[in-house]
C-alpha positions in Angstrom: -2.0 14.5 1.4 -2.6 17.2 -1.2 -5.0 20.0 -0.9 -8.4 19.4 -2.5 -7.8 15.7 -2.7 -10.8 13.6 -1.5 -10.5 11.8 1.8 -12.7 9.0 3.1 -13.0 9.2 6.9 -14.2 6.3 8.9 -14.6 7.3 12.5 -15.0 5.2 15.7 -16.6 1.9 14.3 -16.3 -0.6 17.0 -17.5 -4.1 17.3 -18.4 -3.9 21.0 -21.3 -1.5 20.0 -22.7 -4.1 17.6 -25.9 -4.7 19.8 -26.4 -1.0 20.4 -26.4 0.2 16.8 -29.4 -0.6 14.6 -28.3 -2.0 11.4 -24.6 -2.5 12.5 -24.0 -5.3 10.0 -25.4 -3.3 7.1 -23.3 -0.4 8.1 -20.2 -2.4 8.4 -20.9 -4.0 4.9 -21.4 -0.6 3.5 -18.2 0.8 5.0 -16.3 -2.2 3.5 -17.8 -1.4 0.0 -16.8 2.2 0.3 -13.2 1.3 1.3 -12.9 -0.9 -1.8 -14.3 1.8 -4.0 -11.9 4.3 -2.4 -9.0 1.9 -3.1 -10.0 1.6 -6.8 -10.4 5.3 -7.1 -7.2 6.0 -5.2 -8.9 8.1 -2.6 -7.1 8.3 0.7 -8.8 6.7 3.6 -8.3 7.3 7.3 -9.1 4.6 9.8 -8.4 3.8 13.3 -6.1 0.9 14.3 -9.0 -1.4 15.4 -10.7 -0.8 12.2 -7.7 -1.7 10.2 -7.6 -5.0 12.2 -11.3 -5.6 11.4 -10.7 -4.8 7.8 -7.8 -7.2 7.5 -10.0 -9.9 9.1 -12.8 -9.2 6.7 -10.4 -9.6 3.8 -9.4 -13.0 5.0 -13.0 -14.0 5.6 -14.0 -12.9 2.1 
């Protein structure tokens, strides 16, 4: 990654906390939108393995 290049960092979003986090579904939908925009703008994104699996599942469901 080059210096001064934007980066979108998604940190520690886990399905198992769905009931403990107010507005979890809204947050997850917003993250998905942000990732789509980051892809269009060619912004790097860093996500954990579990989120990559969730993201792949979301793409299948859409």
